[in-house]
C-alpha positions, -999 to +999 in steps of 0.1 A: -450-572+493-473-562+525-459-525+516-468-531+477-509-537+497-510-504+520-493-489+489-520-502+467-541-472+474-519-448+472-507-458+438-540-458+424-552-426+438-520-413+421-525-427+387-562-417+388-555-386+395-531-381+364-554-389+344-591-376+353-583-354+382-583-352+422-616-354+425-612-394+409-589-400+421-598-396+454-626-418+448-607-442+436-582-441+466-616-450+487-635-480+465-591-491+464-591-489+506-622-506+518-616-529+489-582-538+507-597-539+542-623-562+524-593-585+512-570-586+543-602-587+563-610-622+543-574-639+535-556-627+577-590-627+587-579-595+614-575-563+595-551-538+613-561-510+637-539-483+616-554-497+591-590-494+597-578-457+617-568-449+572-605-459+561-624-437+585-597-407+576-603-410+541-635-422+543-641-386+558-617-362+543-621-382+510-661-380+518-658-343+519-634-331+495-662-353+474-691-339+482-681-301+487-658-306+455-628-284+467-598-304+475-581-293+504-599-321+530-579-348+504-545-325+512-553-330+549-552-366+551-520-375+547-514-346+579-548-361+595-528-396+593-489-381+610-503-369+640-527-394+646-501-419+650-479-398+664-498-388+688-508-429+697-473-430+698-469-404+726-499-408+746-490-444+743-454-435+759-474-413+782-495-437+796-461-463+796-475-483+771-448-487+745-472-495+708-436-493+688-428-523+712-458-537+709-463-541+672-428-547+663-419-565+697-418-600+683-394-596+656-368-576+679-358-573+708-340-544+721-332-524+753-360-508+767-342-476+763-335-476+723-379-489+724-382-455+743-353-433+716-377-457+683-415-444+694-394-409+700-378-411+667-415-421+651-437-397+673-410-366+660-403-378+619-451-382+616-456-344+632-420-338+606-442-355+580-476-341+588-463-304+584-440-310+556-476-322+536-492-295+552-467-272+539-468-284+504-504-279+499-502-249+511-481-233+493-470-255+457-505-263+433-516-301+436-499-315+410-467-309+434-487-322+457-500-351+449-461-358+429-452-356+469-479-372+482-467-405+463-430-399+451-420-374+487-435-394+513-424-429+510-387-416+494-384-394+527-398-429+548-376-452+534-349-428+541-359-430+575-362-468+575-328-474+559-316-447+590-331-467+619-323-500+603-289-485+605-294-474+646-312-502+648-287-526+639-258-530+670-285-536+692-290-574+669-281-602+674-259-618+644-269-656+648-245-670+624-215-660+638-227-677+665-244-706+654-207-708+636-184-734+654-160-722+671-120-726+649-106-758+664-069-751+690-035-766+661-017-799+683 
């Protein structure tokens, strides 16, 4: 459910773009993100830092898109977000603040070396995704970029998460095996 909520502004942007064009799609994305932040604030009492950053970047670049009537600004939005997230992971690592562990440590118990690899993997993934977004934005038409933004970006993210889950599975404890009683010895 949380994933659907996080992707709702992108989905609404996609639909509005297909029906009315890039500028209406951008306006819809801005409104949807503001409403999403308000909803999360009321429902949870707080909003995650990444969601605030996403709102800020969308307001600035989406606003510039609408003001200048230039789609270039909105095309930079995913790249700015990806590079900001990757940069935050790298800067956090530089100052010995493991941001991934801080965000996911309650759900995962991993060795320090694995957290480090995870951090580097996500930083590299965000760097590649940002570069890929810009490459598609400048080498293909807007329709292709919008399709990539929704389907390609989400698809690559899903594949990356699955690959990481497979990698991390060897480090996770199997509670069902530990909880099962040992077989009794025969007399």
